[in-house]
C-alpha positions in Angstrom: 185.9 -18.0 1.7 185.5 -18.9 5.6 184.1 -22.3 7.0 182.9 -21.7 10.7 182.4 -26.1 12.2 179.3 -26.6 14.8 179.0 -30.2 16.1 175.4 -31.4 15.6 175.6 -34.9 17.6 172.2 -35.7 16.8 173.9 -36.5 12.8 176.5 -37.5 15.0 178.9 -35.6 12.8 180.8 -31.9 12.5 179.4 -29.5 9.8 181.9 -26.7 8.3 179.4 -24.5 6.9 179.7 -21.6 4.7 178.6 -18.4 4.8 175.4 -19.1 3.2 175.0 -21.6 6.0 175.1 -24.5 2.9 177.0 -27.5 4.3 180.8 -27.3 3.2 182.1 -30.5 4.5 181.2 -33.2 7.5 183.2 -35.5 9.2 181.4 -37.6 11.1 182.3 -39.9 14.0 180.8 -42.4 16.6 181.2 -41.2 20.8 181.6 -42.9 24.0 182.6 -42.6 27.0 185.4 -39.9 27.0 186.5 -41.8 23.7 185.6 -40.6 20.1 186.3 -42.2 17.2 186.7 -40.3 13.3 185.2 -42.9 10.7 184.6 -40.2 7.5 185.3 -36.8 6.3 183.9 -35.9 4.0 184.0 -32.3 1.4 181.4 -31.4 -0.9 182.2 -31.8 -4.6 182.5 -27.7 -5.2 184.0 -26.2 -2.4 187.0 -29.9 -2.7 190.2 -27.5 -2.5 189.0 -24.6 -0.5 190.2 -25.3 2.5 187.0 -27.3 4.1 189.2 -30.4 5.2 191.5 -28.8 7.1 189.3 -26.5 8.5 187.2 -29.0 10.0 190.1 -31.4 10.7 191.5 -28.7 12.8 188.2 -28.1 14.2 187.6 -31.0 15.8 190.7 -31.8 17.0 190.1 -28.9 19.1 186.9 -29.5 20.3 188.4 -33.3 21.3 190.9 -31.6 23.1 188.6 -29.2 25.3 186.6 -31.8 26.1 189.3 -35.0 27.6 188.4 -37.0 24.6 191.0 -39.4 23.2 190.6 -39.7 19.8 190.8 -43.0 17.6 191.4 -41.5 13.4 189.6 -44.5 11.8 188.7 -42.0 8.9 192.3 -42.2 6.5 192.3 -38.2 5.0 191.6 -37.3 9.2 195.0 -40.1 10.4 197.7 -38.3 7.0 196.0 -35.0 8.2 197.2 -35.5 11.8 200.6 -37.2 10.4 201.9 -34.2 9.1 200.3 -32.3 13.1 202.7 -34.0 15.9 200.9 -31.2 18.4 197.6 -33.9 18.3 199.9 -37.3 19.3 199.4 -35.8 23.3 195.0 -37.3 22.0 195.3 -39.4 19.7 194.9 -42.8 19.9 197.2 -44.8 17.6 198.0 -48.7 16.9 201.5 -50.1 16.4 200.6 -50.0 12.3 202.2 -47.0 10.2 199.9 -45.0 8.4 200.7 -45.9 4.4 
């Protein structure tokens, strides 16, 4: 199954849609200047286990990089995903706390 991820800035979220245009999942955010805070990732139960969360995570991180933004990952899902994807460390603002 393929998902298309688009920014919906008026709703402050990225949306992953399936081929039929159904929203499969979202990542919400707050944007201030070049700082983007990803606050929450949610996948519709019908689409769980189909890679929607990972597709969203990669898309929002690629978008942040392309726009020259610094990412603050408050979302627990995205924080854990980033631990497995160190290729994005250069754009992530980290505290000294370890993510568990």
